[in-house]
Each structure stands twice: as structure tokens, then as C-alpha cells.
C-alpha positions as CSV (number, residue, x, y, z in Angstrom):
1,X,8.6,24.1,-9.0
2,X,10.9,21.7,-7.7
3,X,12.6,20.0,-10.2
4,X,13.1,16.2,-10.6
5,X,16.5,16.2,-9.0
6,X,15.4,17.9,-5.9
7,X,12.4,15.7,-5.8
8,X,14.4,12.9,-5.7
9,X,17.2,13.4,-3.7
10,X,14.2,14.7,-0.8
11,X,12.5,11.2,-1.4
12,X,15.9,9.7,-0.9
13,X,16.7,11.7,2.4
14,X,13.6,9.9,3.8
15,X,14.3,6.2,2.6
16,X,16.6,6.0,5.8
17,X,14.2,7.3,7.9
18,X,11.9,4.3,6.8
19,X,10.0,6.3,4.6
20,X,8.7,5.1,0.7
21,X,6.6,7.4,-0.8
22,X,4.6,6.1,-4.2
23,X,3.3,8.7,-6.1
24,X,1.8,8.0,-9.1
25,X,0.4,5.7,-11.8
26,X,1.2,1.9,-10.6
27,X,3.5,0.9,-13.3
28,X,7.0,-1.4,-13.9
29,X,9.2,1.4,-13.3
30,X,7.0,2.6,-9.7
31,X,7.3,-1.1,-9.4
32,X,11.0,-1.6,-9.7
33,X,11.6,1.3,-7.9
34,X,9.7,0.1,-4.6
35,X,10.7,-3.0,-4.6
36,X,14.5,-2.0,-4.5
37,X,13.3,0.3,-1.1
38,X,11.9,-2.5,0.5
39,X,14.4,-4.5,0.1
40,X,17.2,-2.0,1.1
41,X,15.1,-0.8,4.4
42,X,14.8,-5.0,5.0
43,X,17.9,-5.4,5.1
44,X,18.9,-2.0,7.4
45,X,19.2,-3.1,10.9
46,X,18.9,-0.3,12.5
47,X,15.3,0.4,11.3
48,X,12.4,-1.8,12.3
49,X,9.3,0.6,11.3
50,X,8.6,1.1,7.3
51,X,6.4,3.7,6.6
52,X,4.7,3.8,2.8
53,X,2.9,7.0,2.2
54,X,0.6,6.8,-0.8
55,X,-0.9,8.6,-3.3
56,X,-2.1,6.7,-6.7
57,X,-4.9,6.3,-9.0
58,X,-3.9,2.8,-9.6
59,X,-2.2,1.5,-12.1
60,X,-1.0,-2.6,-13.3
61,X,-2.7,-4.9,-11.0
62,X,0.2,-7.5,-11.5
63,X,2.5,-4.6,-10.7
64,X,0.5,-4.1,-7.8
65,X,0.6,-7.6,-6.7
66,X,4.5,-7.6,-6.4
67,X,4.8,-4.6,-4.3
68,X,1.7,-6.0,-1.7
69,X,4.1,-9.4,-1.7
70,X,7.0,-7.3,-1.0
71,X,4.9,-5.6,1.7
72,X,3.8,-9.4,3.4
73,X,7.3,-10.4,2.8
74,X,8.6,-7.6,5.3
75,X,6.2,-8.1,7.5
76,X,6.9,-11.6,8.1
77,X,10.3,-10.7,8.6
78,X,9.1,-8.7,11.6
79,X,9.9,-5.9,10.2
80,X,6.2,-3.8,11.0
81,X,5.0,-1.5,7.7
82,X,2.4,0.8,7.8
83,X,0.9,2.6,5.2
84,X,-0.6,5.8,5.2
85,X,-3.3,7.1,2.3
86,X,-2.1,10.9,1.8
87,X,-4.3,12.7,-1.3
88,X,-5.7,9.4,-2.9
89,X,-5.5,5.8,-3.0
90,X,-7.7,4.3,-5.8
91,X,-8.1,0.7,-7.4
92,X,-4.8,-1.2,-7.2
93,X,-3.3,1.5,-4.9
94,X,-6.5,1.3,-2.4
95,X,-5.3,-2.8,-2.0
96,X,-1.7,-1.9,-1.7
97,X,-2.9,0.5,0.8
98,X,-5.0,-2.4,2.6
99,X,-1.9,-4.9,3.0
100,X,-0.3,-2.5,5.8
101,X,0.5,-3.8,9.5
102,X,-1.6,-1.0,10.6
103,X,-3.6,1.7,7.8
104,X,-3.6,5.0,8.1
105,X,-4.8,7.9,5.9
106,X,-5.0,11.7,6.6
107,X,-7.8,14.1,7.2
108,X,-9.0,15.2,3.2
109,X,-7.9,12.0,1.3
110,X,-10.4,10.0,-0.6
111,X,-10.4,6.0,-1.4
112,X,-12.1,4.1,-4.1
113,X,-12.2,0.5,-4.1
114,X,-13.5,-1.9,-7.2
115,X,-12.8,-5.0,-8.5
116,X,-9.9,-5.4,-10.3
117,X,-10.4,-5.6,-14.2
118,X,-8.3,-7.2,-16.8
119,X,-7.3,-6.8,-20.7
120,X,-7.3,-9.6,-22.6
121,X,-4.9,-10.0,-25.7
122,X,-6.4,-12.0,-28.1
123,X,-4.4,-15.0,-27.6
124,X,-5.3,-14.9,-24.2
125,X,-8.7,-14.3,-24.5
126,X,-9.4,-17.4,-26.8
127,X,-7.9,-19.8,-23.9
128,X,-11.0,-20.5,-21.5
129,X,-8.4,-22.0,-19.0
130,X,-6.6,-18.5,-18.3
131,X,-10.0,-16.3,-17.9
132,X,-11.4,-18.4,-16.0
133,X,-7.7,-18.4,-13.6
134,X,-8.0,-14.9,-13.9
135,X,-11.4,-14.7,-12.7
136,X,-10.6,-17.0,-9.7
137,X,-7.4,-15.1,-9.1
138,X,-9.1,-11.8,-8.7
139,X,-11.9,-13.1,-6.8
140,X,-9.6,-14.6,-4.2
141,X,-7.6,-11.0,-3.8
142,X,-11.1,-9.6,-3.2
143,X,-11.7,-11.9,-0.3
144,X,-8.1,-11.3,1.0
145,X,-8.8,-7.5,0.9
146,X,-12.5,-8.1,2.9
147,X,-10.5,-9.6,5.5
148,X,-7.9,-7.4,5.9
149,X,-11.1,-4.7,6.6
150,X,-11.8,-7.4,9.2
151,X,-15.2,-8.7,7.3
152,X,-14.6,-12.3,8.6
153,X,-17.6,-14.3,7.9
154,X,-18.7,-15.4,4.4
155,X,-21.8,-12.8,4.6
156,X,-19.6,-10.0,5.7
157,X,-17.2,-10.8,2.7
158,X,-20.2,-11.0,0.4
159,X,-21.5,-7.6,1.2
160,X,-18.7,-6.0,1.0
161,X,-18.0,-7.9,-2.5
162,X,-21.4,-5.9,-3.6
163,X,-20.4,-2.6,-1.9
164,X,-17.0,-2.3,-4.2
165,X,-18.7,-3.7,-7.7
166,X,-19.8,-0.9,-9.1
167,X,-16.6,1.4,-7.6
168,X,-17.1,2.9,-3.7
169,X,-15.5,5.9,-3.1
170,X,-15.0,7.2,0.4
171,X,-13.7,10.2,2.4
172,X,-11.6,9.4,5.5
173,X,-14.5,8.6,8.2
174,X,-15.9,6.0,5.7
175,X,-12.6,4.1,5.3
176,X,-12.3,3.9,8.7
177,X,-15.6,2.7,8.8
178,X,-15.6,0.0,6.1
179,X,-11.9,-1.1,8.0
180,X,-9.6,-0.1,5.0
181,X,-7.6,2.3,7.3
182,X,-7.1,1.7,11.2
183,X,-6.8,5.3,12.7
184,X,-6.3,8.9,10.7
185,X,-2.7,10.1,10.6
186,X,-1.6,13.1,12.4
187,X,1.2,15.3,12.5
188,X,2.3,14.0,16.2
189,X,2.1,10.5,14.7
190,X,4.6,12.0,11.8
191,X,7.0,13.6,15.1
192,X,7.1,10.2,16.4
193,X,9.0,9.0,13.6
194,X,11.4,11.7,13.5
195,X,12.2,11.1,17.0
196,X,11.9,7.5,16.8
197,X,14.9,7.7,14.3
198,X,16.7,10.4,16.4
199,X,17.1,8.2,19.3
200,X,17.9,5.3,16.9
201,X,21.1,7.7,15.8
202,X,22.0,8.3,18.9
203,X,22.1,4.4,20.0
204,X,23.6,4.1,16.6
205,X,26.9,6.8,17.5
206,X,26.9,5.9,21.0
207,X,28.1,2.1,20.4
208,X,30.5,3.2,17.7
């Protein structure tokens, strides 16, 4: 079994190649680590492409939204953020997957989309305005994800929303079909990242 310290060292070594690993439940701790890594890569002039590997059953909605905001900001700053499902991308993790500039999935990954659910504390549950806000906010997110899955008409968005209403589980072919991912992730694509980073490193060394 690989120790936690060794795992963290391996993940850190991959960071300078533009790779981030989103593994396990989405929590405040996961979000904090993710945002720090995204900020670091976004500040690196020699890294244009960021690859986010996702293996997660989902988790906290607000944390996922903060991570999605970070992905959007990086894409807006002319970085290319690619998301890759490797194993499972379910619930909030599937929503994060949808926000890559290009979205991938490995051959045997599984995916699950469903409407966001949320728990209200007693004082929130008694506040109708807050409940209405949550309902509208989460509906807006679903529409945005539907658009990212290339559902561009009101009818297509409605069909998409109904499909995921009771939790839609998919394999990679089905995720391709619904538009959640654009392409299957392959060994050749993985090799291309390393080759690109070697070229960047060589050019950096020559310019010194």
C-alpha cells in the first residue's frame, strides 16, 4: 500500500506538468487544495494546458461551484483546462467534469448526473425567499450544464433535465452520446502531455 506521504509527493511532482488530481469526496479540504493548485498553475507562464483527473462520487455542492468558478477563470485567462474522468465522475464531480474546455473519459469510467439536492437548516427552511433562491440557482446550473452538453434548444434542455431527474448512470459511450464528454482518453493523449512538457522544459533551459 502506498503511504499518504508518497502519494502527496507523487501528486506534487505531477503538478508542474499541468496535472491536478481530484480524488475522493468533494469537501472544503478538497476544494481548498484544488483552488491552490489551480492558482499555482494559472500563474505559471510556461504552462498553458491544465489537466484535471477526476475520480469522485461527488460531495458538497457549494465546494463544487467554487471549483467550477476556478476552472472558468483559468479558461478565461487563456489557459486550456481539460477534464478527464478516470474511474467515476458522479453527482457534483460530473458537473465539474462538464466545465472542461474539452472533456474526456477513460474507457471503463462511469458517470452519474442528477439534479442537485441540498439540506436546509431549520432557520433556512423557514425562509421562503432562501428556499426559492436555492431552487432557482440549482435550476440555472442544470441549464448551464445542459448547454455544455450541447443541448441548445429549450426542448433539448427540457429532455436533458427529465433524463437526469432520477439519476442518470452512464458508461463512457453513453456519456459521449449525451454530450457530457467529447472524447475517450487514451494512452496516446497521456503521452502527448509528457512530450509537450519535455519540449517546454528544453526550450526554457535553452533560453537561460
